[in-house]
N, C-alpha and C positions, 0 to 999 in steps of 0.2 A: 464331203466334197460333192458339189452339184455336177454330176456327169450327164444328167438329163434335165431338160426344162420343158415347160409347156407355155404356149403363147396363144391366147385366144381373146385378148383384150381388143375391144372394138376400135375402129378407126378414130371415131369421134373423141373417145376418152383419152387417147394418146396424143391427138392434136391438141386438145385443150390443156393437157397437163404440160406439154412442152412449148405451147404457143407456136405451132408450125402447121403448115398445111402440105398435103401432098395429093396429087391426082392419080397416083398409082395405087389402085385398090389391091393389086396383087400382093403389095408389101405386107398388108395386114391379114393375109390368109391365116387362118387358125391352124395350129399344130399341136398335138397333145403329147408328143414324145420325141422331142428334139435332142439329138445327140452330135458328137463330134463330126464335123464335115458338113453339117446343115447349114443353110444360109438363114440367119436370124435377123430381124429388124434391130438396128441399133441407132441411137441419136448422137450426133456429134456436131461440133461447131465448125461451119465452113464460111469463110468471108464474113464473120461476125453474126451469122444467122444459124439457127438450129436447123439441121437437115436430118433425114431419116432415109436408111438404105438397108437392104438386106446384105449382110456380110457374112462370110465363112466363119463358123465357130471353131476355132483351132488352126494350127498351122497345117500345110499341105501334107507334110511327111510325118506328122505326129498326132497321137490321139489326145495329147494334153489340151485341155480346154480352159485351164485355170492358171493363175499366177498368184503367188503369195504377195501380200500387201507390201512387204519390205522391197521385193524385187520390182514391183509395179511402180513404186515411187521413184526409183532410179531410172526407169524406162521413159516415163512420160516426159521428162525434161529433154529427152534426146531426139535427134532427127528421125523423121518417119513414124514416130509414136505420139499419139494424142489420147486424151481421155475421151471416153465415150459412156453413155448411159443405155442400159439394156432393158427395155420394158418387157416384163414377164408377167405371167399369170401364177407362176410357182415353179418349184423345182422339186426333184425326186431325190430321196436318199435311201440308202440300204445299210444294213448293219456292217460296219467295217468297210463300207464303200465297195462291196464286192459284186454289186449288181446281180444278185441272186437271191432266191428266197423272197420274203415279203418286202416290197417297196413301200415307202411312205411318201405322201405328197404334202409339201409345205406351202402354205399360202397365206396371204394376209386375211385376217378375219373380217375386218369392216371395210376392205378396199379391194376392188377387182383388179387393181394394178399394183405389181411389185416391181420397183425399179432397182436394178443392181448396178454397181460400178464396174466399168470395164476399161481395157486398154486396147487401142485400135492401131495395128500396124498398117498405115496407109500405103506403103510401098508394096507390101506382099499381099494386102487384102485379106487380113483375117483379124479377129479380135479374140481376146481371152477375159473370162470373168475373173475379178480379183477376189481373193479369199482371205478371211481372217479366222482365228480360233472360234469354234462354234460357241454359242451360248449354252446355258444349262438345258434347254429344251431340245436342242439338235445334238448336243454331245454325246448322249447315249448311243446314237447311231453313226455319227460322223464327226471327226475331230475338227473339221473345217467347214465354213459356210460362206456363201456370197456376201460381199459388203452391200448392204441394203441402204438406200437413200430415200429421204422424203423429198418433197418438192423443192424446198429452199435448198438442201444440199445437192440435189440434182443440178440445179442452175449453177451453183458454185463449182461443182465438179466439172461441168462442161467448159468453164471458163478458166481453169487452172493453167499456170504456165511454169510454175516452179516446183521443185521436189518438196520444199517445205509446205506449200499449200496442199499438196497431195496427202502428206502425212497428217496434217492437221484436220482435214476433212474426213479421212478414214478413221481417225481417233474419235471425232464427234459421232460418226455413224455407228460406232461400236456401242454407243449408249442410246441410240435412237429408240429402238423398238423393245418393248417389255414382252414378257412371256405371253401377256394376255392379247398382244397384237398378232401373234402367229398361231396358225393351226397346223398340227401334224397328224395326218390321218392315214391308216393303212389302206392301200388300194390294190387293185388286181395284179397278180404276178404276170399278166400279159404285157406289162410295162417292160418287163425284163428282155423281151424281144424288141429290138429298135425299130423293126419294120411295122410294128402294130402302131396305128395312129387312129384313135377314136375317142370321142368325148367321154365314153364309158370308163376310160383308163383312170380318170381322176375321181370317179365316184367312190366314196368311202364303203369298206366292207366291214362286216361285224368282226370284232377282235376275237 
């Protein structure tokens, strides 16, 4: 389960990826240890155009930051819920998701941008990452992982309107990235403290 994420992708790379523009530079401020309650940039469709805003990760009264894919598919077709794409630089995992001991940072090997599927509650102003069973690379540490999208599926995801479309895209996403596309590296235990925020947190340390 991705309980912490990092965001340090540049403004230009995100704008180019999603074909959007934003004059608010603070949206793209880097952060290396984001957790429940933080406001994170998400992309969603508004009046037919892609928009980017910083939105609270998780509900106000809960530390839950993720939702299983089956439940997300049911929600997105309902009022006040829409699909969103979450541009990340990577996410952290711990053995058995206990957020103690040695953390590991998961990132794309050949791409600075990792895009995850999310569901956005527009009325209450929060989003959650959608999870699926982990692949064989992540599974030794965590049973679930975010749904990761490529550019083609990102655009389809942002345009969905029906539950059936949601399920179809998630099933395609499960087969997108091979083990050679992702890197899992042990990083500093300073990540365990959510108040720590420094680019040194993502630097790999010897095994």
